[in-house]
C-alpha positions as CSV (number, residue, x, y, z in Angstrom):
1,M,16.4,-7.9,-11.4
2,H,15.2,-11.5,-12.0
3,D,15.7,-12.9,-15.5
4,R,12.9,-15.3,-15.6
5,P,9.1,-15.3,-14.9
6,M,8.1,-15.8,-11.2
7,I,6.2,-19.0,-10.7
8,W,3.9,-18.6,-7.7
9,P,3.2,-21.4,-5.2
10,R,0.5,-24.0,-6.0
11,E,0.7,-23.3,-9.7
12,A,-1.0,-19.9,-9.1
13,R,-1.4,-17.7,-12.1
14,V,-1.5,-14.4,-10.2
15,A,-0.5,-13.2,-6.7
16,V,-3.0,-10.9,-5.0
17,S,-1.8,-8.5,-2.4
18,L,-4.5,-6.9,-0.2
19,V,-3.0,-3.8,1.4
20,V,-5.0,-2.1,4.2
21,N,-3.6,1.3,5.1
22,V,-4.1,2.5,8.7
23,E,-3.4,6.3,8.8
24,E,-6.3,7.4,11.0
25,G,-5.2,9.0,14.2
26,S,-1.7,9.9,12.8
27,E,-2.8,12.4,10.1
28,R,-1.9,16.1,10.4
29,S,-4.0,17.9,12.9
30,V,-3.7,21.0,15.2
31,L,-4.9,18.6,17.9
32,R,-1.5,16.8,17.6
33,G,0.5,20.0,17.6
34,D,0.7,20.5,13.9
35,G,0.6,23.9,12.4
36,G,-2.5,23.2,10.3
37,M,-5.1,20.7,9.2
38,E,-4.8,17.5,7.1
39,A,-5.1,18.2,3.4
40,V,-6.5,14.8,2.4
41,D,-10.2,15.3,2.9
42,E,-13.2,13.7,1.2
43,L,-15.2,16.9,1.9
44,G,-12.6,19.0,-0.1
45,M,-12.1,21.5,2.7
46,F,-8.7,23.0,3.4
47,V,-7.9,26.2,5.2
48,K,-4.3,27.4,5.8
49,G,-3.3,28.2,9.3
50,A,-3.8,26.7,12.7
51,V,-7.4,25.7,12.3
52,R,-8.9,22.4,13.4
53,N,-11.0,20.5,10.8
54,H,-13.4,18.7,13.2
55,A,-15.4,17.3,10.2
56,N,-12.4,15.7,8.6
57,E,-11.1,14.4,12.0
58,S,-14.4,12.7,12.5
59,N,-14.3,11.2,9.0
60,Y,-10.9,9.7,9.8
61,R,-12.2,8.5,13.2
62,F,-14.9,6.5,11.3
63,G,-12.2,4.4,9.8
64,I,-11.1,3.1,13.2
65,T,-14.5,2.8,15.0
66,T,-16.6,1.4,12.1
67,G,-14.5,0.8,9.0
68,A,-11.9,-1.4,10.6
69,P,-14.3,-4.0,12.1
70,R,-16.1,-4.1,8.8
71,V,-12.9,-4.8,6.8
72,L,-11.8,-7.4,9.3
73,R,-15.1,-9.2,9.0
74,L,-14.9,-9.2,5.2
75,L,-11.3,-10.6,5.2
76,S,-12.3,-13.2,7.7
77,R,-15.3,-14.2,5.7
78,H,-13.2,-15.0,2.7
79,G,-10.3,-16.4,4.6
80,F,-7.8,-13.9,3.2
81,A,-4.7,-12.5,4.9
82,A,-3.8,-8.9,4.2
83,T,-0.8,-6.7,4.7
84,W,-1.8,-3.8,7.0
85,T,0.5,-0.8,6.4
86,V,0.1,1.0,9.7
87,C,1.3,4.2,11.1
88,G,2.7,3.6,14.6
89,L,0.8,6.4,16.2
90,A,-2.5,5.3,14.7
91,L,-2.3,1.9,16.4
92,E,-1.1,3.5,19.7
93,H,-4.6,5.1,19.7
94,A,-6.3,1.9,18.6
95,P,-4.9,-1.0,20.6
96,D,-7.9,-3.2,19.9
97,L,-7.2,-2.9,16.2
98,A,-3.5,-3.6,16.7
99,R,-4.4,-6.9,18.6
100,A,-6.9,-7.8,15.9
101,I,-4.4,-7.5,13.1
102,T,-2.2,-10.1,14.7
103,A,-5.1,-12.3,16.0
104,H,-6.6,-12.6,12.5
105,G,-3.2,-13.7,11.0
106,H,-2.5,-10.5,9.1
107,E,0.9,-8.8,8.5
108,A,1.8,-5.6,10.2
109,C,3.9,-3.5,7.7
110,S,5.2,0.0,8.6
111,H,3.7,3.1,7.1
112,G,5.8,5.4,9.2
113,Y,5.4,6.5,12.8
114,R,3.0,9.2,11.6
115,W,1.4,9.8,8.3
116,Q,4.1,12.3,7.3
117,F,6.2,13.0,4.3
118,Q,9.7,11.7,4.4
119,Y,11.2,13.3,1.3
120,A,12.3,16.4,3.1
121,M,13.7,14.7,6.2
122,D,17.5,14.8,6.7
123,E,19.1,11.4,7.2
124,S,19.3,11.5,11.0
125,T,15.6,12.6,11.3
126,E,14.5,9.9,8.9
127,R,16.5,7.2,10.7
128,T,14.8,8.2,14.0
129,F,11.4,8.2,12.2
130,I,12.0,4.7,11.0
131,R,13.1,3.4,14.3
132,D,10.2,5.0,16.2
133,A,7.8,3.3,13.8
134,V,9.4,-0.1,14.3
135,R,9.4,0.2,18.1
136,S,5.8,1.4,18.2
137,I,4.4,-1.2,15.8
138,E,6.2,-4.0,17.5
139,H,4.9,-2.9,20.8
140,T,1.2,-2.6,19.8
141,T,1.0,-5.7,17.5
142,G,3.7,-7.9,18.8
143,Q,5.1,-8.0,15.2
144,R,8.4,-6.4,14.1
145,P,7.5,-4.8,10.8
146,L,9.7,-6.0,7.9
147,G,8.2,-4.0,5.1
148,W,7.8,-0.3,4.5
149,L,5.5,2.1,2.6
150,S,6.1,5.8,2.7
151,R,3.5,8.6,2.4
152,Y,3.8,9.1,-1.3
153,M,7.5,10.1,-1.7
154,P,10.5,8.5,-0.1
155,S,13.7,10.4,0.3
156,D,17.0,9.8,-1.4
157,N,18.1,7.9,1.7
158,T,14.9,5.9,2.5
159,R,15.7,2.5,0.9
160,R,19.3,2.5,2.1
161,L,18.2,3.3,5.7
162,L,15.5,0.5,5.5
163,A,18.1,-2.0,4.4
164,E,20.4,-0.9,7.2
165,E,17.6,-1.3,9.7
166,G,16.9,-4.8,8.7
167,F,13.8,-4.5,6.5
168,V,13.1,-7.3,4.1
169,Y,11.1,-5.3,1.5
170,H,10.2,-1.8,0.4
171,M,7.0,-0.9,-1.4
172,D,7.7,2.6,-2.7
173,D,7.9,1.6,-6.4
174,F,5.4,1.5,-9.3
175,S,7.7,0.3,-12.0
176,G,6.3,-3.2,-12.5
177,E,4.3,-6.2,-11.3
178,L,7.0,-8.4,-9.9
179,P,9.5,-8.1,-7.0
180,F,13.2,-7.3,-7.7
181,W,16.4,-6.8,-5.8
182,D,18.1,-3.6,-4.9
183,A,21.2,-3.1,-2.9
184,P,21.5,0.6,-1.8
185,G,24.8,1.0,0.1
186,G,25.6,-2.6,-0.7
187,R,22.9,-4.1,1.5
188,P,20.2,-6.1,-0.4
189,I,16.5,-5.4,0.0
190,V,13.6,-6.7,-2.0
191,V,11.4,-4.2,-3.8
192,V,7.7,-5.3,-4.0
193,P,6.0,-2.8,-6.3
194,Y,2.7,-1.3,-5.4
195,Q,-0.1,-0.1,-7.6
196,I,-2.0,3.2,-7.4
197,D,-4.6,2.6,-10.2
198,T,-6.4,-0.1,-8.1
199,N,-6.3,1.9,-4.9
200,D,-9.5,3.0,-3.2
201,M,-8.1,6.5,-2.7
202,K,-9.4,7.2,-6.2
203,M,-12.9,7.5,-4.7
204,W,-11.7,10.3,-2.5
205,S,-9.6,12.2,-5.0
206,D,-12.3,12.0,-7.7
207,P,-15.8,12.3,-6.2
208,G,-17.3,11.0,-9.5
209,Y,-15.4,7.7,-9.3
210,T,-17.9,5.4,-7.7
211,A,-17.4,2.1,-5.9
212,R,-18.9,0.3,-8.8
213,A,-16.4,1.9,-11.2
214,W,-13.6,0.9,-8.8
215,L,-14.9,-2.7,-8.6
216,D,-15.1,-3.0,-12.4
217,Y,-11.6,-1.7,-12.8
218,A,-10.2,-4.0,-10.1
219,I,-11.9,-7.1,-11.5
220,D,-10.7,-6.2,-15.0
221,S,-7.1,-5.9,-13.6
222,F,-7.4,-9.2,-11.9
223,D,-8.8,-10.9,-14.9
224,T,-6.1,-9.6,-17.2
225,L,-3.3,-10.7,-14.8
226,H,-5.0,-14.1,-14.4
227,A,-5.2,-14.6,-18.1
228,E,-1.5,-13.5,-18.6
229,G,-0.4,-15.7,-15.7
230,G,0.5,-18.8,-17.7
231,E,3.4,-16.9,-19.3
232,A,4.0,-13.9,-17.1
233,P,2.8,-14.3,-13.5
234,G,2.3,-10.9,-11.8
235,I,1.1,-9.3,-8.6
236,L,-2.2,-7.4,-8.3
237,S,-2.0,-4.9,-5.4
238,I,-5.4,-3.7,-4.0
239,G,-4.8,-0.7,-1.8
240,L,-7.5,0.0,0.8
241,H,-8.2,2.6,3.5
242,L,-10.5,2.0,6.5
243,R,-12.2,5.4,6.2
244,I,-12.8,4.9,2.5
245,I,-13.5,1.2,1.8
246,G,-15.1,0.9,5.2
247,R,-18.2,2.8,4.2
248,P,-21.2,0.4,3.5
249,G,-21.5,1.0,-0.3
250,R,-17.8,0.7,-0.8
251,A,-17.5,-2.3,1.5
252,A,-20.1,-4.1,-0.7
253,A,-17.8,-3.5,-3.7
254,L,-14.9,-5.0,-1.7
255,D,-17.0,-8.0,-0.8
256,R,-17.8,-8.6,-4.5
257,L,-14.1,-8.2,-5.4
258,L,-13.0,-10.8,-2.8
259,Q,-15.8,-13.1,-4.0
260,H,-14.5,-12.8,-7.5
261,I,-10.9,-13.5,-6.5
262,A,-12.0,-16.5,-4.3
263,S,-13.8,-18.1,-7.3
264,H,-10.4,-18.5,-9.0
265,K,-8.4,-21.4,-7.5
266,A,-5.3,-20.2,-9.4
267,A,-5.1,-17.0,-7.4
268,W,-2.6,-16.8,-4.6
269,V,-3.7,-14.3,-2.0
270,A,-0.7,-13.5,0.1
271,T,0.8,-11.0,2.4
272,R,3.6,-8.9,0.9
273,L,6.1,-10.4,3.3
274,D,5.1,-13.9,2.1
275,I,5.6,-12.7,-1.5
276,A,9.0,-11.2,-0.7
277,R,10.1,-14.4,1.0
278,H,8.9,-16.5,-1.9
279,F,10.9,-14.3,-4.2
280,I,14.0,-14.5,-2.0
281,A,13.8,-18.3,-2.2
282,A,13.1,-18.4,-5.9
283,C,15.5,-15.7,-7.0
284,P,18.5,-15.5,-4.5
285,F,20.3,-12.2,-4.4
286,R,23.1,-11.6,-6.9
287,A,25.2,-8.5,-6.6
288,E,26.2,-8.4,-10.2
289,G,24.6,-5.5,-12.1
290,L,23.1,-3.8,-9.0
291,G,24.2,-0.3,-8.1
292,A,25.4,0.5,-4.6
């Protein structure tokens, strides 16, 4: 790990990472040959067995048809670049969105080929899963993804496989607010920690958690990191989902959050790849003290 505070570019006090997850169209569904329905559902409906959940499928579809254009407009309005953690299959079904991500200057990061769990995959299956995601995302966006976010839980092999496959950074970590080096199998890779507490998924997992509550919490998180930034610069990660934040009332909260961030000149809004590359330049890899 680094042994000194990270000083962000342009004397920024805090780095802000906007992460837009694109899972819609790659989630579990009988339609795609799965044995059952997707369990993550705002409506709270889950039935075991080979039953299609048409209602939930349509809720996910909203994310692509309506949520995505709305989120793109908000980011463009404020001039912010985001990291889009995308499932390969999702963008294969949404080529217009794939092109828009690149056209608007955003980063395409891998969220897997499908929105599937990796923790139970054997090494060969997971390596194929990673390679399929890379090929798919590079084909649809024109960008070779250099970052990775798993669905909740990586396997024991995930980070080593990512390093072997040429990834620059890995997001499956919640241990801090600054990047650090790891070297699984002797190959270095940057870990850029993520944050769950500022993720809009809270509004699906807890129906009583309103957009206003999420906005207040996100602003408080930003303000705290901004205030601390003179001595301990950190990263604020804002996790977003098209089917969630793309709804009008929630999009209004996102707009207000982006306005608040934009009002602070000492905030560096950057893609995760830009953050990782800045860290690499500021804190070159040293093998001492890192486990293989």
